[in-house]
C-alpha positions in Angstrom: 74.7 109.7 115.7 77.9 109.0 113.7 80.2 106.9 115.8 83.0 106.3 113.3 84.2 107.7 110.0 87.0 106.2 107.8 88.3 105.9 104.3 88.9 102.2 103.4 90.9 101.0 100.4 89.4 97.8 99.1 91.2 95.5 96.7 89.4 93.3 94.2 90.8 90.3 92.3 88.7 89.0 89.5 88.5 85.2 89.7 87.7 85.0 86.0 90.3 87.1 84.3 92.6 87.7 87.3 92.5 91.5 86.8 93.3 93.3 90.1 92.2 96.8 91.1 91.4 98.8 94.2 89.0 101.5 95.1 88.6 103.9 98.1 85.3 104.0 100.0 84.1 106.4 102.6 82.6 104.5 105.5 80.3 105.8 108.3 79.1 103.8 111.2 76.2 105.3 113.2 73.6 104.5 115.8 70.0 105.0 115.1 67.3 106.2 117.6 66.7 102.5 118.7 70.4 102.1 119.4 71.0 99.9 116.3 74.4 100.1 114.7 74.5 100.6 110.9 77.3 101.0 108.3 77.0 103.3 105.3 79.4 103.2 102.3 79.9 105.8 99.6 82.1 106.0 96.6 82.8 109.4 95.0 79.9 110.8 97.0 77.4 108.2 95.9 75.8 105.8 98.3 76.7 102.1 97.5 76.2 98.7 99.1 79.1 97.3 101.1 82.0 96.1 98.7 82.5 93.2 101.2 79.2 91.7 100.1 78.1 90.1 96.8 75.4 92.8 96.4 78.0 95.6 96.6 80.8 94.0 94.6 81.6 96.2 91.6 82.0 94.7 88.2 85.5 93.8 87.0 86.7 96.7 84.6 87.9 94.1 82.1 85.3 91.3 82.0 82.3 92.6 84.0 82.2 89.7 86.5 81.6 90.6 90.2 84.0 89.7 93.0 83.8 90.7 96.7 86.6 92.9 97.9 89.0 92.8 100.9 90.3 95.7 102.9 94.0 96.5 102.3 94.3 99.9 104.1 92.2 102.1 106.3 92.4 105.7 107.5 90.1 106.6 110.4 88.7 110.2 110.5 88.0 111.3 114.0 84.4 112.5 114.3 84.0 116.1 115.7 84.4 117.7 118.1 87.2 115.4 119.1 89.1 115.3 122.4 89.8 118.5 124.3 92.5 120.6 122.6 91.7 119.3 119.1 92.7 122.1 116.6 89.7 123.7 115.0 88.7 127.0 113.4 85.5 128.8 113.7 83.8 129.6 110.4 82.6 133.2 110.6 80.7 133.2 107.3 80.2 130.3 105.0 80.1 132.4 101.8 83.7 133.5 102.0 85.1 130.4 103.8 87.7 128.7 101.6 85.6 129.2 98.4 88.3 127.4 96.3 87.1 124.1 97.8 84.0 124.3 95.7 86.0 124.3 92.5 88.6 121.7 93.5 88.6 118.6 91.4 87.1 115.5 92.9 89.6 113.2 94.5 88.2 110.1 92.9 87.9 106.7 94.5 90.2 105.2 91.8 92.7 108.2 91.8 95.6 106.3 93.3 98.3 103.8 92.0 96.6 100.6 91.1 98.1 97.2 92.1 100.2 95.3 89.7 98.9 92.5 87.5 98.8 89.0 89.1 100.0 86.0 87.2 97.4 83.2 86.7 97.4 80.6 89.4 99.1 77.3 88.8 97.2 75.4 86.2 95.1 78.5 85.4 94.4 79.6 81.9 97.3 81.3 80.1 96.5 84.7 78.6 98.9 86.6 76.3 99.4 89.2 79.1 100.3 86.6 81.8 103.8 85.9 80.6 104.9 89.5 81.3 102.8 90.0 84.4 104.4 91.4 87.5 104.9 89.0 90.4 102.2 88.9 93.0 102.6 91.6 95.7 102.6 90.5 99.3 102.0 92.4 102.5 99.0 94.3 101.4 
């Protein structure tokens, strides 16, 4: 049984080249028949390992190294049926129900504004891009 649904935005900072990016993951928590709790992650509809573990860390888009992410935002999705009075609409026939949704473009996991570039840490290697890098953002 699904006990929690959410979209989590996960930020990654490569410790090698200092590239910073973020990705949205769909997260489901559920209980199995033995009452064990599990967490299931997907990205763009594809099952993936947790981005918070080394096994699920995606490669840096610039250098290919892998770095574990950290959560920066979360949007819970209430599982149905929800509390009494929750707005809902009965689907009379699936064939004619909002057919445009099948042709709608995928809202990709990376289809949002990406974080600005971080400057290298004190004493870190200087790269040609680091002189014009945006200052580090705080409060994420």
